[in-house]
C-alpha positions in Angstrom: 88.4 98.3 106.7 87.2 100.3 103.5 89.6 102.6 102.3 88.6 106.3 103.5 90.9 108.7 101.8 94.5 109.0 99.9 96.8 111.6 100.8 99.8 113.1 98.7 102.7 114.3 101.2 106.3 115.3 100.7 108.8 112.6 101.6 112.6 113.2 102.5 112.9 112.6 99.0 110.2 113.0 96.6 106.6 112.3 97.3 104.3 109.5 98.7 100.9 108.3 98.6 99.6 107.2 102.2 96.3 105.1 101.7 94.0 105.4 105.2 92.4 101.7 105.8 95.2 99.8 104.4 98.3 98.3 105.8 100.7 99.0 103.1 103.9 100.8 102.9 103.1 104.2 101.4 103.8 104.6 97.5 106.9 106.8 96.4 107.1 108.7 93.3 109.9 111.1 92.2 107.9 113.9 91.5 104.9 115.6 92.9 102.8 115.2 89.3 103.4 111.6 89.4 101.9 111.3 92.9 99.0 113.5 92.2 98.6 111.2 88.9 98.7 108.0 90.8 96.6 109.4 93.6 93.8 110.2 91.1 93.9 106.9 89.6 93.4 105.2 92.8 90.9 107.7 94.3 88.8 107.1 91.1 88.8 103.5 91.1 88.0 103.4 95.1 85.5 106.3 94.7 87.1 108.1 97.6 88.8 111.5 98.5 92.3 112.5 97.3 94.2 115.0 99.7 97.1 117.1 98.7 98.6 118.3 101.9 99.9 121.6 102.1 103.5 121.8 100.7 104.5 124.2 102.9 104.4 122.2 105.9 107.7 121.0 107.4 108.5 117.5 107.9 110.1 116.7 111.0 113.8 117.9 111.2 112.8 120.5 108.4 112.2 124.2 108.6 109.1 125.5 106.9 109.7 126.9 103.4 107.4 130.0 104.6 107.7 132.2 107.3 
């Protein structure tokens, strides 16, 4: 299945790249900047979209950062 998009999302610790269409573990990064850089590199190579998810969305078991 071809890759359709790459998402940068917050993780429990750091940030992850989730790549649609591939059966692989999410790529983990210690900083948002590192995740975005890697995401742009892969998105350009694959000629697909890079999505950066809302940073204020709470992960399961966490409180949102804004009210």
